[in-house]
N, C-alpha and C positions, 0 to 999 in steps of 0.2 A: 316305569321302564319295563320292557318285556324281556324276560330272562328265561333261557332254557338250561336245565341242568341234566346232563347225561350221567346216569348212575345214581341210584337212590340207596346206597349203602349208608354206613354211619356218617361219613363226611357229607355226602350228598343230602342226607336227611337234615342235618344241622344247618347247612347252607340254605336249603329250601325254607326251613323254619325261620331263620333270621330274615331272609329277604322277603318272604311272603308277609311276615309280620310288619314290614315297613311299607306295605301297600303297593308292592311291585306285582306285576303280572307274571307269575312264575308257572312254568310247565316242566314237569319232571318226566324223564324217559328211563325205562329199565326193561330188560327182557324178562324179568320176573313179575308176572301179573299180580301176584299177591302183595309184593312190596309196593307196586303202583297203587293198588287198591287201598292199602293202609295209609299211604301218604295222602291220597285225595280225601280220605275220611278224616284224618287227624289234622291236616294242614290246609290252609287256604290256597291250594294249588290245583292245577289241572294235570292230568296224567295220560301218558301214551305208552302202550306196551310195545316193545320191539328193541332193535339194536340202534343205539344213538348214532352210529356211523352210516346207517342206511338213508339215502336221500328221501325215500317215501315216508320214513318215520319222522325225519326232521321236518318234512313238509307238513305232516299232520300236527306236529308240535308248534307250527307257526313260525318256522325259521325265516320265512320270506320277509317278515317285518320285525324280527328279533333284534334287540340292541346288544345282547351279550349271550354267549354260550359258555358254560362251565362244564368241562368234560372230566368227570371224576369216577369213571368206571374202574373195575379192578384190572383192566387190560391197558397197558401203555399204547399198544397198537390201535386199539379201538379209540382211545382218546385222541391220538394224533390224526387218525383218519376222520374222526368226527369234526375236528377243527378244519381239516383240509376241505371236506365237503361243505361245511358251513361257509367257508370263504369262497370257494370256487363256484358253487351252485347257487347259494343264497345271499352272498355278499354280506354276511353278518359282520358288523364293524369291529367287534372286540371278542377275542377268544382266549380262554384260560384252560390249560390242560395240566392234569396231575401226571407226572412221570416218575417211575421208580428205578428203572434200569440205569446203572451207571454208564452203560454204553451209549444210551441216548443223551444222558445228561452231559457227558463229556463233549458231545457234539454241539452243545449250546455255544461253546466258545469258538466254534468255527463258523458261527452265524447261520447255521442250518435253519434255525427257527426264525430268522429275521428276513427271510426272503419269501417270494411267492411260491417257492418249491414246497414249503411246509409252513404256512403262516400261523404261528402261535404267538400271541402278544405277551402272555405271561406263562412261564413254566413253573409249576410248583413241585418241589421234590420233598415229600414227607420225610424220607430218611435223612436228608441233609438238614432239614429244619429241626428234626428231633435230635440229631447229633449236636446241633448248636445249643439246643435246650439242655442237653445232658452236660455239655461243657459249662453252661451257665450255672448249673447246680454245683459243679465242682468249684467254680469261682466264688460261690457263696455257700460254703458247707452249712449243714443243718437247716437248710431251707427246703420246703417242698415246692416252692414256686420262685422263679427269679426271671424277671424280664426288664429290659432297659427301655427307657423312653427319653424324649427330648435329646435325641442324638447321643444317647449314652450318659447323659449328665444326671439322670434320675433313675433309680431302680425300684421296681416293685418286688418286695420280698414276701414270701409266704412262710410263716413260722408257726410251729406248734409249741404252746407254752407248757413247760414242764413244772413240776412242783417246786423247783428252786428258782423260778424266774422272779427277779426283783420287781417286776411290774404287776404281780398278782394283787388282786383285791384293792386296786388303787383306781379312782376315777380318772378317766382320760384327761379331764381338765387339770387335775392335779399333776399328772405326768408332764403335761405341757409346761406347767409352772416350775416343776423341779428341774426339768431339762430344757429351759427356755432357748438355749443356743443350739439345740439339736434340730436339724432340718429334717424332721421325720413326722409323719402323721398316719395314724391307724385309720384306714378307710373301709375295712370290711372285717367281719368276725363270723366264723362258722362255729356254731355251738349246737350240740345235739342234732347234727345233720341239717341245721337251718342256717342259711347265710343271711346276714343283715348288715346294714350300715349303722355303725354306732353313733350315739350322741355323746356330748361332752361329759354327761354325768354317769355314763355307763362304766362298769368295772370289767376287768379281764380276769378269767378264772383258769385254773389248771385244766389242760386238755383243749382249750380254745385254739382254733386255727385262725390266725389273724393275717391280714394283708396290710403291709406297711409301705408307704411311699417314703423314700429317703434319698437325700442328695448322695451322689456317688462318693463324695469325700467323707460322708458320715456313715457309710455302710458298717464298718467295723464297730463303731461306737453304738450304733443302733442294735446290732446283733448282741453286744455285751449287755445292753440295758434289758433286753428281753431274755437274757440268760443263755445265749448261744456262743459256741466257740467260733473263732474266726481264722484258725489256722488252715492253710490250704494243703491238700494231700500231696505227698511226694511219691507214694507207691499206690498204684491203682490196679485192681484186677477187674477185667471185663469178662463176663460170662455171656457168650454169644458172639459169633464171628460173622454175622450177616452184614448187610449194607450199613446198618446203624452202628454196630460194634466196630466195623472196619473204619468208618468215618471218624468215630470218636478216638480210636487208637491212633489213627494217622495224625489227627490234630494234636493229641497229647504228646506224641513223640517228637513232633516238630515245633512245639510251642516254646516260648521263652523260658518257662519254668522247668523244662527238661524232666518231666514226670516219668518215672519208671513204670512201664506198663507190662502186665502179663494178661494173656487172653486164653480162655478155655472154650473150645468149640467141639461139639459132639460129632459133627459130620466130618469125616476124614478129608473128603475133597475140599470142603469149605475151609478146613483148618490149613490144608496145604496152600490154598489160594491166599489165605490171610498171611501165612508165613512168607510167601513170595512177595506179597504186596507191601509188607511192613519191614522196616529196617532195624529198629531198636527193640521192638516188642517181642517178647518171648511167647510163642504160641504153643499151648498144650492141647493135645487131642484127648478128649474124654468127656465124661458127664459132669456138668457143673454142680450136680447134686451129690457127687461123690465126696465124702468127707476126706478120704485118703488123697484124692486129687487136690482138694482145697488146701490140705496141709502141705502137699508137695509145692503148691504155689505160694507157700508162706503166708497163709491167710491171717495169722496172728500179727504179722508185721504190716499188713495192708492198712493204709489210711482210709481207703474207700473201695467198695465193691459195687460195680454197676451190672445189673442183670438186664441184658438187652436182646434176648431172644425174641422170636415172633410168637411165643406162646405165653399168655398172661400168667397162667397157673404155674408154669415152669419158672417164670421170673419171680413170682411171689415166693414159691418154695425155696428157690435158690437163694433169695435174699434172706429168708429166715434161717436157712442152714448156715449161710455165711456169717450172720450176726451171732448165732450160737457158737460158731467155731472161732470167734474172736475178732471179727471185723469191726472197726470203729464206726464206720458209716456205710450204710447200704442205700442204693438208689435203684428203684425198679421201674421198668417200662410197663405200663398198664393201659391197655386199650379200652377195656370194659369199665365204664364209670361206676357201675354198681359194686365193683371190687374195691373202690377207693376207701370206703369206710373200714376196710380191714387193715389199712396201713398202720394206724395207731395201735390197735390191739396186738398186731404181729410185730411191733417194734421196728417197722421199716421207716427209715428216716425221711425219705423223699421219694416221690414218684414223678413220672413223666407221662403225660397223656397225649399221644400222637394226634388223636382226633381233634382235640382242642387246639393244638398248635397248627394243624393244617387248616382248620376252619378260620382261625385268626389270620393266617397268612392270606387266604383267599379273600376274606372280607377286606383286608387291608388294601388289596388291589382293586376290589370292586368299588369301595368307597374312596374315591380318589379326592377330587375337589379340595376343600379346606381341611378335610379329615386327614391328618398326617399319619396316624397309626391307630390300630385297634387290636385289642387282645381279649380273647374269650376266656372267662374264668370258670373252672369246674366243668360241669355238664351243662354248658351254656346257661349257667345261673346268673352270670353278670358279665359286664364288659368294661374294659378300660378304654376310653376314647381320648386320643390326643388330637386336638383341633385348634385352629387359629380362629380367634374371635373376629367376626365380621363387623363392619360399622353398623349394619342393620340388626345385629344381634341384640336381644333384650338384656344381655349381660353387659354390653359395652357401656362404660361410664358409671357403673354401679359397684358398690362394695358387696362383698360376698354375703353379708348378713341381709342385704336388701334384694338379693337375687332369689327368685321364687323357684329354687331347686326342688324337685320331688323328694319325698321322704327317703327313698332308696338310692339317693345319689349324693356324692361328696366330691369336692374339688381336692385333689391330692397334691398338685404341684402347679406352679405358674412360672412361665418364662417371660420376663419383661426385658426386651432387648437382648442383652447377653447375660442377664442375671436370673438365676433360679431362685424363686422366692417360696418360702413356706407359707401356704395360705392361712390367713387369720380372718376373723369376722370383719375387721375393718380394712382388709386388703381390697384395693380398687382394681377392677378388671377393665382394661381399656382396649380399644380397637388395636388389632395387631398382636395382642398378647396370645401366647400359646398355653392352653390349659390342659391338664390331664384330669379326667373325671372318671371316678369309679361309680358305676351305675348297675343296679339290679336289672335283669333283662326286661322286666315289665315297665321299667322307667326309662329305658333307652330311647324310645320314640319321643318322650317329652324332653329329654336332654337334647336330642337332635333338633327339636323344634326351637328350644332356647338358643341353640347355636346357629340355627337357620342354615344347616348344611345337609339336611336329610335327603334332598333331591339333587345335590351337587355331586354327581358321580364322576363325570369325565371332564 
């Protein structure tokens, strides 16, 4: 498939990396010649320097025979015009655009993007996606990762094991025997900054970051087994009143749990806008790093603090300050993946990676076919693929022990009809079953070959 990516920032780079690795014909466009050069040298892609919205630039990128264009520049307007030109001039059949401005996003519901006036097939809103991820963290406190699969019936949890975790120094095989009725399976372990798929004889140690698939009804029990609290926060402080913070506060104050929210925003105009937009949230104008202001916000009584500004370093420092001031749980928004290793040493309970979330969302729309969902783990280190088993798949009709899965892949959950099943070695995978597979990035192509869905995009 021929794909054009407009914008080679962090998101564009990862999308290009994923799609070029799957033997697609990928061309990247950016007005920064140095970024284009780096991309063409590091990735199996072609590059064009210029504005993605200019017809001559799109023409040089091969838009006349492109199957898909993904517009992820830093400008909403450039992304929209890029899709318009791709449609009107080059008849590109499928167009995806990243938009940030709430003014544009609100217009989605008026069908603006569903007409020939501005033809965009899929609109991606990083802020709204990140807001949903932030809310998911609050639904599963003490997790650094939380994502739903199988229409919300199964959840992937990321947990850091503390020294008091009951699961320490116990082989995974023995854990399965001790908790045989628990519908949960450890599919990934990050230890010493290395992510791997565990085997049955592997043990878990203090400081391990683990990824666990668990049935929705077993989430609380799974958390307890791995030494985590399951209480949901009643009082939340949000530091940062930008689009993400505003979206999270709005969802919290209108949710069923009626969470009490306070927001701290440094910019006066932004603070006034937040105060006007929110009904029950108390908005404080000031610096989220100020201990005096945190105490005014009753930090010691807060169940959770979320640092959601657009500056990674401010988010990390604010989270550390909040934890030292008495916050029970801190969640930080971190764009730079190289900073993630600081979360543990700085006692930050959970983080949200907007880039990973946006990449996962875009790939979910690109890989349509029998792939129902896809989620990127860490700095594109692994993926979770939710897909339906085809009759031609080599998995169909075989037990899990007989399926030749690569070493870096593990089936985390199986949906048979309307029943969610914990996968065991003797579990038979049949045509029509839906499987959730955790796979390291280098093994994703082999997993897709087994599923026989790698080229089934639209």
